[in-house]
C-alpha positions in Angstrom: 85.2 -87.9 -37.6 87.7 -90.1 -40.2 88.0 -93.9 -38.9 91.1 -95.2 -38.5 92.5 -96.8 -41.2 92.1 -101.1 -40.8 95.3 -102.9 -40.1 97.1 -104.9 -43.2 99.1 -106.9 -41.1 98.2 -108.4 -37.7 100.4 -108.5 -34.5 101.1 -112.5 -35.1 102.2 -112.5 -38.3 104.9 -109.6 -37.4 105.8 -110.9 -34.9 106.3 -114.4 -36.9 107.7 -112.3 -40.2 109.9 -110.4 -37.7 111.4 -113.8 -36.1 111.8 -115.5 -39.4 113.2 -112.9 -41.1 115.1 -110.4 -39.4 115.9 -112.3 -36.9 117.5 -115.4 -38.8 114.4 -118.4 -38.2 115.4 -118.1 -34.7 112.8 -120.8 -33.1 109.9 -119.7 -30.8 111.2 -121.8 -27.6 114.2 -119.9 -27.5 112.2 -116.7 -28.0 110.0 -117.9 -24.9 112.7 -119.0 -22.8 114.2 -115.4 -23.0 110.6 -114.2 -21.9 110.4 -116.5 -19.4 106.9 -117.1 -20.7 105.7 -120.3 -22.0 106.0 -121.5 -25.7 102.4 -122.2 -26.2 101.8 -118.6 -25.4 104.0 -116.8 -27.3 103.2 -119.0 -30.3 99.1 -118.8 -29.6 100.2 -114.6 -30.2 102.5 -116.0 -33.6 98.8 -117.4 -34.8 96.5 -115.1 -33.8 94.8 -117.2 -31.5 94.9 -115.4 -28.1 94.3 -112.1 -27.7 96.6 -109.2 -27.8 98.2 -109.0 -24.3 98.1 -106.0 -22.1 100.4 -103.0 -22.7 103.1 -103.8 -20.5 103.5 -107.5 -21.3 103.2 -106.1 -25.1 105.7 -103.6 -24.8 108.0 -106.6 -23.6 107.0 -109.3 -25.7 108.1 -106.4 -28.4 111.2 -105.7 -27.0 112.5 -109.1 -27.2 111.4 -109.4 -31.3 113.6 -106.3 -31.5 110.3 -104.0 -32.1 109.0 -101.0 -30.2 104.7 -99.9 -30.3 105.8 -97.3 -33.0 107.5 -100.1 -35.0 104.2 -102.2 -34.5 102.0 -99.3 -35.5 104.0 -99.1 -38.7 104.1 -102.7 -39.7 100.5 -103.4 -39.3 100.1 -100.8 -42.1 102.5 -101.6 -44.2 101.5 -103.5 -47.0 104.9 -104.5 -48.2 105.9 -105.8 -44.9 108.4 -108.8 -46.3 110.5 -106.2 -48.2 110.5 -103.8 -45.5 111.4 -106.8 -42.8 114.2 -108.2 -45.2 115.6 -104.4 -45.6 115.9 -104.6 -41.9 117.4 -108.0 -41.9 120.2 -107.3 -44.2 121.0 -103.8 -42.2 121.7 -105.9 -38.9 124.1 -108.3 -40.7 125.6 -105.8 -42.6 126.2 -102.3 -44.3 124.4 -101.4 -46.6 127.0 -100.8 -49.0 128.0 -104.2 -48.6 124.3 -106.0 -49.3 124.9 -107.3 -52.8 127.5 -109.5 -51.2 125.1 -111.4 -48.7 126.9 -114.3 -48.6 127.0 -114.2 -45.0 123.3 -113.6 -44.3 121.0 -116.3 -43.4 118.6 -116.5 -46.2 115.3 -118.2 -45.3 114.9 -121.4 -46.8 112.2 -120.2 -49.6 110.6 -123.8 -50.5 109.3 -124.0 -46.8 108.4 -119.5 -46.6 106.3 -120.1 -50.4 104.6 -123.2 -48.5 103.7 -120.8 -45.6 103.1 -117.5 -47.1 103.6 -117.8 -51.0 101.1 -115.3 -52.9 102.0 -116.8 -55.8 100.7 -119.6 -58.0 100.2 -120.7 -61.6 96.9 -120.0 -63.2 96.4 -123.3 -65.1 94.7 -126.1 -63.0 97.3 -128.4 -64.9 100.4 -126.2 -63.4 101.9 -128.5 -60.5 105.0 -126.1 -60.5 105.1 -122.5 -60.8 108.5 -120.2 -62.1 109.9 -119.8 -58.4 109.7 -124.0 -58.2 112.3 -124.1 -61.3 114.4 -120.9 -60.0 114.5 -123.0 -57.0 115.4 -126.5 -58.3 118.3 -125.1 -60.5 120.2 -123.0 -58.0 119.7 -125.3 -55.7 119.8 -129.1 -57.5 122.1 -127.9 -60.5 123.5 -124.7 -59.4 124.5 -125.6 -56.0 125.1 -121.7 -55.0 123.3 -119.1 -53.3 120.8 -116.0 -53.1 123.2 -113.6 -53.8 125.0 -115.1 -57.0 121.9 -116.8 -58.2 120.6 -112.8 -58.2 123.7 -111.9 -59.9 123.1 -114.5 -62.5 119.4 -112.9 -63.3 120.7 -109.1 -63.1 118.6 -108.3 -59.5 119.1 -107.3 -56.2 119.4 -110.5 -53.7 116.5 -109.2 -51.9 114.5 -109.3 -55.0 115.4 -112.5 -56.3 114.8 -114.3 -52.7 111.2 -112.9 -53.3 111.0 -114.3 -56.4 112.2 -117.8 -55.7 109.5 -117.3 -52.3 106.7 -116.6 -54.6 105.9 -113.3 -52.8 106.3 -111.7 -56.1 106.0 -112.6 -59.9 108.7 -113.8 -61.9 109.5 -110.9 -64.2 109.1 -111.5 -68.2 113.0 -111.3 -68.0 113.6 -113.6 -65.9 111.2 -116.2 -67.5 113.0 -115.4 -70.7 116.2 -116.2 -69.2 115.2 -119.5 -67.7 114.2 -120.4 -71.6 117.5 -120.0 -72.9 118.8 -121.6 -69.7 116.7 -124.6 -70.7 116.8 -124.8 -74.4 113.0 -124.5 -74.5 110.6 -122.0 -76.1 108.2 -123.2 -73.9 108.7 -123.7 -70.1 105.3 -125.7 -69.8 106.7 -129.1 -69.5 108.6 -127.7 -66.4 105.1 -126.5 -65.0 103.1 -129.6 -65.2 105.6 -132.5 -64.6 105.5 -135.0 -61.6 109.1 -134.6 -61.5 110.9 -131.1 -62.3 114.9 -132.3 -61.6 114.3 -135.0 -63.6 112.6 -133.2 -66.7 115.1 -130.5 -66.2 118.1 -133.4 -65.9 116.5 -134.6 -69.1 116.2 -131.3 -70.8 119.9 -130.6 -70.1 121.7 -133.9 -70.6 123.5 -132.6 -73.7 124.9 -130.2 -71.5 127.1 -131.5 -68.9 128.5 -128.5 -67.3 124.8 -127.3 -66.0 124.3 -131.2 -64.8 124.9 -131.3 -60.8 127.4 -134.6 -59.8 124.6 -136.2 -58.3 121.3 -135.7 -56.9 120.8 -134.3 -53.1 
């Protein structure tokens, strides 16, 4: 008899990402309040620090997170759960045909997500930043624009751009080339190694006033 496949994602990871992505980052205490259970218990489940509850309580927890036992089984074996949940979140916010508009979607913060769940890092020990940091700095500090608008600039879907900026997937060569053009640089190493990314970009673009922000946030 063939052994069942080992789950890729734990119950805690599925609950956490479901709360952060389709749930638009609703706080743990709010979910716990709806369940009428202690917040520490739910946090323990998300952190995989307490045993899996019995089937009745598990079904109640899943229902509050908008999940079912069947979805749980599917998500446990999903190798790209973040993308799956983002697509689910997009469907909940608007029709798929309007996905590229996306302005009404409460996109999770890419910096916070990269810190907790990012999987892409630079290999050079001298690097203090990665391409995702450069993209985020340009979008937030210089362009003051949204995820969908930035995605259009780089020619990818919003969900793909978000994953790149959140360090979930590698930055494509085309976007790296676009960054070099944007920054008027043949080599992005100075931006990867600098201790002050904002200042480094500001100095690089100081002769191009259209790219500079009105003030540093």
